[in-house]
N, C-alpha and C positions, 0 to 999 in steps of 0.2 A: 354784834353777836354772830358768830359763825353759823352757817346753815348748810344743809345737804338738800339738793333739789333733784328728786329722783323723776326720771323718764323713761318711756320705751317709745320706739319709733318717732321720737321728737315730740311725743305728747307727755307733758308733765303730768305725774299722777299723785305726787305729795311732796310737801315741803317740810322739813324736820329741823327745828333749832336745836343747836348743840348747847344745852344748858348744864349738863352734868359732866363730871370728870370722866366719866367712862359711859359710852354710847354703843350698844351692840347692834348688829345687823345680822339677819338671818331669815330662814323660813319659818322657824317656830313662833308660835304667837307670844311668847314672853320677851321676845326682842324689842328693843326701842324702836327700831326700823325694821318692819315686817315686810318682807317681798315674798309673797306666796307664789314661787315658781320652782319647778324641779331643777332648774339649773343652779338654784342657790342653796347652799348647805343650811342645816338646821342652825347651826351657830357658824355664820361665814366669816365675819369680820369685826373689828371693835375700834372705835375712835377714842382716842384718850387725849384730854386736854391738859395741857401744862402751861399755865399762865395764858399768853396769847397764841401759843403753838398747839396744833392739832396733829397728832400722829394717827396713822392708819396702820393696823396690824391685820394680817390674815391669819385665820385661827385653823390652819391645815384643812382649808376647804377643799372639797373634791375638784371643782373647776377653776380654782384660783381667784385672785383679786388683782386687777390691773389699774394702773394709774397712767393716764395718757398713752395707752397701748402697751405698757410694758408690765410684766408681772412683778409683783412685790411681795415681800415678806412683812416689812415694816418701813414706813416712809412718812416723812412729815409732808402734810398737804400744804399747798400755797393756793391762794386766791385764784380761781379759774381753772383748777386742776379738775380732770374728768376721771372719776372712778367708774370702772366698767366690771360688772358682774353678770355674767350670762348676756342677755340681750338689753339689760338694763345700764342706762348711764345715769351717774350720780354726780351732779356738778357741786363742787365745793366752793362756797361763796363766803367771804370773809366780811365781817361788818365794816362798814365805811367804804368798801370798795365798790366800785361801779359795776353794776349788774347789767349784762347784756345777753343774759340767757333766758329765752322764752318769757320774756318780761311782758306782763299784761299792760296794755297802752290805756291809760285813763283819759277819758274824753270828757271835757266840760260838757255840762248840760247845755243842750242847744246847738252844739257844733255838728256840723254836717261832714261825714267822711264818705267821699265817694258817692255814687248814685245807685249802687247796687241795693236790691231789696234785701231786707234782713232775712238770715236763714231760718227757715222753720225749725222749732225744737225738735230735738230727736226723740222719736217715741220709745217706749220701753221694748227691749228685745228679749228673746228666749230661744233656747234649743230645745226642739222636741225629737226625742229619740224614736226611731221609726222601726229599727230592728234589734235582734238580741235579747237578752233577759230583761233589760230595762225598757222595752218598747213600750210607748205611751207616756213615758215619763217626760216631763216638761222642766227644764231648768232655767230659771230666770237669770238674765245677764245683769246683775245688780251692782257688779264691781266694774271698775275701769277696765280692768284686764282679767279675763276668765280663760283658764287654760282647760282644754279637753284632750281625750285620747288616753293611750297606754304608755307610761313611762318605759323607755327601752325598745318600743315599737314605733310609735308615732305620737307626737304631741303637737297641738296647734293652739294658738292664743286667739282669742277673739277680743278686740279692743274697741271701746266705745269712744268715738271721736265726735268734735263739734257737728260734724256733717252726717254722721251715721256710724254704722259699724263695719269693721274690716276684720278680715282673718288672715293669718300667716302660719307658716311652718315654724315650730320651735326646735324640734329635735326629731331624729328618726330618718331611716332611709326609704321608708314608704310614704310618698307624698299624698297628702289628702286631696281630694277633689271637690270642686264646686260645680254642680250641675255637669258632672262629667270630665270637667276640664281640671288637670292637675295644677296645683299651686305649689309655689316654693316659699321662700323667706320674705319675698316682696308681698306687703299687704295688698289684699284684693277686697273690694267693696263688696258687702253683703245686702241683698235685697230680700224683702218679704217673700217667703215661699222658696228661696233657694234651697237645694238639696245639697248637703255635706256628706261625704263618705270619708271615714278615718278610721284606720286600723280594722276594716271589716264592718264597721258600725255605721248605719245610716242614719242621719239626723236632718232635720229641716230647721232652717232659721225662720222665725216668725217676728214680725215687729207690728206693734200696735199704733 
């Protein structure tokens, strides 16, 4: 059975089996594959199954749909194709094909892998607003990817990774800062107490 593996910055955030003749993708909550990001249109694209074939069609999205780096209107997907929507990469994997994308290694009980100590579990993170009308408000980082900022001005994404939280610029000419240092699209590690300034709003990253 074909499936789509959604990732951002190399971190897989969801896998979706294509079980229906028509599978929709977009920002609106009624889509089959929901990507809550401003770069994704409300109804961005649709995947249609015809027998063993899967066709991807762009639904006149604002930022376009790309397959292997090329903008498409409608195209048949082949095993291993990478669909790009905004900063998200969606790997198309066809049933029976060899998977080599972000595959989880299964280790038999008792097996020893390396000598490193196991990583400590990541604590729960939150953003505490320090200035502006929402000062004092605390936003729990419950999703794998949480976007913050003002659309059209500056938007950043905070991503939960196995080793902790990172932040990166998604869009906007005004770069956010962490502890006074400007950041770009390269992910920067966040530590408890870090001060983030974005589009004139000051926030503090807290981690339990």
